[in-house]
N, C-alpha and C positions, 0 to 999 in steps of 0.2 A: 342489397347485397351488388351492384352496381355502380351506387354511388360511396359508395367502403372501397370496394376495386378502386376507382377513378379516385378518390380523393389520395389513395396510398399512393397512387403510379405521380401524380402531380406533388407531390408530400418527396418520393426518391426526386422528379425531376429537379423540386425543387433547394432540394441535398445537393445534387451533382451543380446545378450551376451555381451555386457557393464554392465550394471546393473548385472548382475549374477555375470561376475568375476570382480566388484565392492564391491560386497558379501560375496563370497564364497572364493576369493587367500586370504585375510588378514585373512579366520578364518582355512586354509590350510597349511599358515604357520607358523602360532601360534601354530597348534598343531604337526609338524614335530617334531619325538622324535631330543633333543639332537646331538644324536651319529647317528643323520640316515645315514651323510656322510661317516664315518667311520665306523659301524658295515657291514660288510656283509650281505648280500640279507637271509637268510632263506631260501634253494635252495632243498627242500624235494621234493622228487621221487617222495610219490602218493597225486594223486589231485584230488579231492570229486570232486562229478561230480557240487556240486553248485563252487567253486572256476572253474572250468574250464567254467562254462555258467555264469558266475561274469566277467569272461576275456577275455571272443571273446563279450559279450556284450561293456563291455569297447574299446575295439578294434573296435565295428563297429561305434560305440561314436565318439571314436578321428579318426574315417576315414569321417567321413560326418566332423566332425567339420575341419577338415584337407580342404578339397575340398571347403568348407563353408569361408572357413580361404582367404587361396588362390586367390577363388573367389570376395571378401572383400580389395586383395591386388587391384583389378581394380573400383570394385565397391563401392556407399559408403558404410562402416563398417571400424571395428578394426578387419579387419587380420590381423595384428603380433600378436594381441591377441590372435586373437580364432587359430592361429598357434600354438603358445606356450601352450594355454590349451588343444588343441590337441597333440602336444607329449607329454603333459607330460600322456596324456593316455594309447596311444602308446606303447605297448610293440614290440622292437627291438633293435638289436642287436647293442650295441653302445650307447644307453644309458644313462647305467649309468656312462661313460664318458662324456658325453655330460651335464647330470648335473653336474659337478663336474667341469666343466672347467669356467660353467654359472657362479655359486655358487660362485669359486674363481676369480673371478671379483670383484672387492673394492669395486666399487661402489652398486653392489647387493650384496655382502655380508651384507657391511652397512647397506643395506634400511631393509633388515629380518632381523636384530637384532634390527634395530632404533622400525620393528613395532612389536619384539619379547619381549623389552626391559618397549615397551607403556603398555603389555598386559602382564608385572612381569613374563614373561617366560625368563630361561637362554640360553646367545648368541649357538647359531649354532656351537658345532666342525669342523672343516674341516681339510680333512690330508695333 
């Protein structure tokens, strides 16, 4: 009985993350600034308490989604998609390089700019 209930919750979470990703990812891709991958990130040394709290919460959510995504690789669900969302939330060394490697893939770059064109946004500039 416990396993059945657990699998039902995982299936519901899987459907929820899939629907959320279909809604949220296009919005985020359209809202990315054109020079996001060219401009240097603001590395200010002063961090407010609200900024620190939001980064902690964002990373906690990223860790939870990463764990769920890894589980979904073996159970029903959108495992890879959940892992990608989790990695976008997490702050870790080398994240910028990983993002650049991903965006430089011709199919990814073309798909993102197709979506941006659809919403009348200029294409993303990559170095």
